[in-house]
C-alpha positions as CSV (number, residue, x, y, z in Angstrom):
1,M,50.4,102.0,82.8
2,N,47.7,103.0,80.2
3,L,50.3,102.6,77.6
4,R,50.9,99.0,78.8
5,W,47.1,97.9,78.7
6,T,46.8,99.6,75.2
7,V,49.7,97.2,73.9
8,T,48.2,94.2,75.4
9,I,44.8,94.8,74.0
10,A,46.3,95.3,70.5
11,L,48.3,92.0,70.7
12,L,45.0,90.2,71.8
13,L,43.0,91.4,68.7
14,A,45.8,90.4,66.1
15,V,45.7,86.7,67.4
16,Q,41.8,86.5,67.2
17,L,41.9,87.7,63.6
18,S,44.5,85.0,62.6
19,G,42.4,82.3,63.6
20,C,39.6,83.0,61.1
21,S,41.6,83.0,57.8
22,S,43.0,80.2,55.7
23,P,46.7,79.5,55.8
24,D,47.0,81.5,52.5
25,G,45.1,84.4,54.2
26,S,41.8,83.7,52.1
27,Q,38.6,82.9,53.7
28,A,37.8,79.2,54.0
29,Q,34.8,78.3,51.7
30,T,32.3,75.5,52.3
31,P,32.8,73.0,49.5
32,V,29.7,73.3,47.0
33,Q,28.2,70.0,46.8
34,T,27.6,69.1,43.2
35,E,24.2,67.4,43.1
36,T,24.8,64.3,41.2
37,S,21.4,63.9,39.8
38,E,21.5,60.5,38.9
39,A,18.4,60.6,37.0
40,A,16.6,57.4,37.9
41,S,16.8,55.8,34.7
42,A,13.4,54.4,33.7
43,P,14.2,50.8,32.7
44,I,14.8,51.0,28.9
45,Q,11.7,49.6,27.5
46,T,12.6,47.3,24.5
47,S,9.8,47.7,22.0
48,A,7.5,44.7,22.1
49,S,9.0,42.2,19.6
50,E,6.3,41.0,17.3
51,P,5.1,37.6,18.7
52,Q,7.3,35.1,17.4
53,Q,5.7,33.0,14.6
54,T,5.6,29.5,15.8
55,A,5.8,27.4,12.6
56,A,2.7,25.1,12.3
57,P,3.7,21.7,13.1
58,S,4.0,19.5,9.9
59,P,1.3,17.0,9.8
60,E,2.5,13.6,10.9
61,P,3.0,11.5,7.9
62,T,0.2,9.0,7.7
63,A,1.7,5.8,7.8
64,T,0.9,3.8,4.6
65,P,-1.0,0.9,6.0
66,E,0.5,-2.3,5.4
67,A,-1.3,-4.4,2.9
68,S,-3.8,-6.2,5.1
69,Q,-3.6,-9.7,4.4
70,T,-6.8,-11.4,3.5
71,P,-7.9,-14.1,6.1
72,M,-7.5,-17.5,4.5
73,Q,-11.0,-19.0,4.2
74,Y,-10.6,-21.7,1.7
75,R,-8.3,-24.9,0.9
76,M,-8.3,-26.6,-2.2
77,N,-8.8,-30.4,-2.1
78,T,-5.6,-31.6,-4.1
79,K,-7.4,-34.7,-5.4
80,T,-10.6,-33.2,-6.7
81,Y,-9.5,-29.5,-7.2
82,R,-12.6,-28.4,-5.2
83,F,-12.5,-25.9,-2.5
84,E,-13.5,-26.4,1.1
85,P,-14.1,-23.7,3.6
86,I,-11.7,-23.5,6.6
87,D,-13.1,-20.6,8.2
88,D,-16.2,-20.3,10.3
89,G,-17.2,-17.4,8.4
90,A,-16.9,-19.2,4.9
91,T,-19.8,-20.9,3.2
92,D,-19.4,-24.1,1.2
93,K,-21.7,-22.7,-1.4
94,A,-19.0,-20.8,-3.3
95,V,-17.2,-21.2,-6.5
96,L,-13.8,-20.1,-7.9
97,L,-14.0,-18.4,-11.3
98,T,-11.0,-18.7,-13.7
99,F,-10.2,-17.8,-17.2
100,D,-7.3,-19.2,-19.1
101,D,-5.3,-18.4,-22.4
102,G,-5.0,-14.7,-22.0
103,P,-4.3,-11.7,-22.2
104,K,-5.1,-11.4,-25.9
105,D,-8.2,-9.2,-26.5
106,T,-9.0,-5.6,-25.0
107,E,-12.7,-5.8,-25.8
108,V,-13.2,-9.2,-24.6
109,L,-11.0,-8.7,-21.4
110,T,-12.7,-5.5,-20.4
111,S,-16.2,-7.0,-21.0
112,M,-15.3,-9.8,-18.5
113,L,-13.9,-7.4,-16.1
114,D,-17.0,-5.1,-16.2
115,S,-19.1,-8.1,-15.6
116,L,-17.0,-9.3,-12.6
117,D,-17.3,-5.7,-11.2
118,R,-20.9,-5.6,-11.4
119,H,-21.2,-8.8,-9.4
120,G,-18.5,-7.8,-6.9
121,A,-16.8,-11.1,-8.1
122,K,-13.1,-11.8,-8.1
123,A,-11.4,-14.5,-10.5
124,I,-7.9,-15.8,-11.5
125,F,-6.7,-15.1,-15.1
126,F,-4.4,-17.8,-16.0
127,V,-2.0,-16.1,-18.5
128,N,0.5,-17.5,-21.0
129,G,3.9,-15.9,-21.1
130,Y,4.0,-15.2,-24.9
131,R,0.7,-13.5,-24.7
132,V,1.9,-11.4,-21.7
133,K,4.8,-10.3,-24.0
134,Q,2.5,-9.4,-26.8
135,N,-0.1,-7.6,-24.5
136,P,1.7,-6.3,-21.4
137,D,-0.9,-3.4,-21.1
138,L,-3.7,-6.0,-20.8
139,L,-1.9,-7.9,-18.0
140,K,-1.6,-4.4,-16.3
141,L,-5.3,-4.0,-16.8
142,I,-6.2,-7.1,-15.0
143,H,-4.1,-6.4,-11.9
144,E,-5.5,-2.7,-11.9
145,R,-8.9,-3.9,-11.9
146,G,-8.3,-6.0,-8.7
147,Q,-8.2,-9.4,-10.3
148,T,-5.7,-12.2,-9.7
149,I,-3.1,-13.3,-12.1
150,G,-2.1,-17.0,-12.4
151,N,0.5,-18.9,-14.4
152,H,-0.3,-21.0,-17.3
153,S,3.2,-21.7,-18.8
154,Y,4.9,-19.6,-21.4
155,D,4.1,-21.4,-24.6
156,H,0.9,-23.5,-23.7
157,I,2.6,-26.7,-24.3
158,D,1.9,-30.2,-22.6
159,L,4.3,-29.9,-19.9
160,K,3.7,-33.7,-19.0
161,K,5.9,-34.5,-22.1
162,E,8.6,-32.1,-21.2
163,S,11.9,-32.4,-19.3
164,E,12.1,-30.6,-15.8
165,E,14.4,-28.1,-17.4
166,V,11.8,-27.1,-19.9
167,V,9.1,-27.1,-17.3
168,E,11.3,-24.9,-15.0
169,E,11.9,-22.4,-17.8
170,Q,8.2,-22.4,-18.9
171,L,7.0,-21.4,-15.3
172,S,9.8,-19.3,-14.2
173,S,9.9,-16.9,-17.1
174,V,6.2,-16.3,-16.6
175,Q,6.9,-15.6,-12.9
176,K,9.7,-13.2,-13.7
177,D,7.7,-11.3,-16.6
178,V,4.6,-11.0,-14.5
179,E,6.5,-9.5,-11.5
180,A,8.4,-7.1,-13.7
181,L,5.0,-5.6,-15.0
182,V,2.8,-5.7,-11.8
183,G,5.2,-6.1,-9.0
184,I,4.0,-9.5,-7.7
185,K,4.5,-13.2,-8.7
186,P,1.5,-15.5,-9.4
187,R,0.5,-17.7,-6.6
188,F,-1.5,-20.2,-8.7
189,F,-0.6,-22.4,-11.6
190,R,-2.5,-24.3,-14.0
191,P,-1.1,-26.6,-16.5
192,P,-2.2,-26.3,-20.2
193,Y,-4.7,-29.0,-21.0
194,G,-4.8,-30.0,-17.3
195,S,-1.6,-32.1,-18.2
196,G,1.2,-32.3,-15.3
197,G,2.3,-34.8,-13.1
198,D,4.3,-34.8,-9.9
199,S,7.5,-33.2,-11.3
200,V,5.4,-30.4,-12.6
201,K,3.7,-30.0,-9.3
202,N,6.8,-29.9,-7.5
203,I,8.2,-27.2,-9.6
204,A,5.2,-25.2,-9.3
205,K,5.5,-25.6,-5.5
206,N,9.1,-24.6,-5.6
207,H,7.9,-21.2,-7.1
208,G,5.3,-20.8,-4.2
209,M,2.3,-21.6,-6.5
210,L,-0.6,-23.8,-5.9
211,Y,-1.2,-26.3,-8.6
212,M,-4.7,-26.8,-9.9
213,T,-6.6,-28.1,-12.8
214,W,-10.5,-27.8,-12.6
215,S,-13.6,-29.5,-11.3
216,N,-16.2,-27.7,-13.5
217,G,-15.5,-27.3,-17.3
218,S,-17.7,-25.0,-19.2
219,L,-16.6,-26.5,-22.4
220,D,-16.4,-23.0,-23.9
221,W,-13.4,-24.1,-26.0
222,D,-15.4,-26.9,-27.8
223,K,-16.9,-26.2,-31.0
224,S,-20.2,-27.2,-29.6
225,A,-20.2,-23.9,-27.6
226,K,-18.5,-21.6,-30.2
227,N,-20.5,-18.4,-30.4
228,K,-23.2,-19.9,-28.0
229,P,-23.2,-18.0,-24.8
230,E,-26.2,-20.0,-23.6
231,V,-24.3,-23.3,-24.0
232,V,-21.6,-22.1,-21.8
233,I,-23.9,-21.1,-19.3
234,A,-25.8,-24.6,-19.4
235,N,-22.5,-26.4,-19.1
236,V,-21.4,-24.7,-15.9
237,M,-24.9,-25.0,-14.3
238,E,-25.2,-28.6,-15.1
239,Q,-21.9,-29.5,-13.4
240,L,-22.5,-27.0,-10.4
241,H,-21.4,-28.2,-7.2
242,P,-20.1,-26.5,-3.8
243,G,-16.5,-25.5,-4.0
244,A,-16.5,-25.7,-7.8
245,N,-13.3,-24.6,-9.7
246,I,-14.9,-23.5,-12.8
247,L,-12.7,-23.4,-16.0
248,M,-13.4,-20.7,-18.8
249,H,-11.4,-18.9,-21.4
250,E,-11.0,-15.4,-22.8
251,L,-13.5,-15.9,-25.6
252,Q,-16.0,-13.6,-26.9
253,W,-19.0,-16.2,-26.3
254,T,-17.8,-16.6,-22.7
255,A,-17.6,-12.9,-22.2
256,D,-21.2,-12.6,-23.6
257,A,-22.3,-15.4,-21.2
258,L,-20.7,-14.1,-18.1
259,D,-23.1,-11.6,-16.8
260,E,-26.1,-14.0,-17.0
261,L,-23.9,-16.8,-15.5
262,L,-23.0,-14.9,-12.5
263,T,-26.6,-14.0,-12.0
264,K,-27.7,-17.4,-12.3
265,L,-25.0,-18.7,-9.9
266,K,-26.2,-16.1,-7.2
267,N,-29.7,-17.0,-7.5
268,E,-28.8,-20.6,-6.6
269,G,-27.3,-19.1,-3.5
270,Y,-23.5,-19.3,-4.5
271,S,-20.9,-16.5,-3.7
272,F,-17.6,-16.2,-5.4
273,I,-14.3,-17.1,-3.7
274,D,-11.8,-14.3,-3.6
275,P,-8.4,-15.9,-4.7
276,A,-6.5,-13.9,-1.9
277,A,-8.6,-16.1,0.7
278,I,-7.2,-19.3,-0.8
279,E,-4.5,-21.2,1.2
280,T,-1.6,-22.0,-1.0
281,T,0.6,-24.0,1.2
282,N,-0.7,-27.5,0.1
């Protein structure tokens, strides 16, 4: 009996011990948890890039103003060659200054241009083609000084006695030569000796030019006025009238007279017509 209980107790102890070991007889281990230290990554800070240089905006190109057209203020009477105001702001006490037969003399021309500038006056210089060919720099000087160039034919011949073909050549050659030198064609035409006629007028008109002679002759070309500036002045003042179209020439005694003449004209209450303000559609 005692022996039976001893065996039973021994068997129970063996079963209990086998429940605490691993199948291979080793003791079960608690898995070690590896700490995944996910280091909280601080956001990668990119170095502050240098402020991006913004290119300074290119200045807007200043638009070249279009050549402002001078308002038309005067119209020429085609019968008398006098000028009449067509604008409320224009006075009838005004004259047009013109000089023929150049350009030929630097000293004389420069003196005239200086006198015109002193008085704020504009004029038409009616040029001959053969003289333009001889003195292209003087033609450019007239233009550069802000004065107007007119067409006086190429050879200074009596166009009334010539064929239409000759007249066409005399006018067109000057138009081409002047444009080649200063970039614009003359808008005014005066026939040599004031001698033209309908065919000459039509040819001038076909070239976009206003045909004119004059209404006040200074007679500076006459021997009575040679080397006598005071005579040139007296001749102009004796014939003075509103809208006068004054004919003068590129001559030394006219240049000598010009400053005093312009002063006298202003003292009489006259102003000077800007050729750019003359209507040329007659």
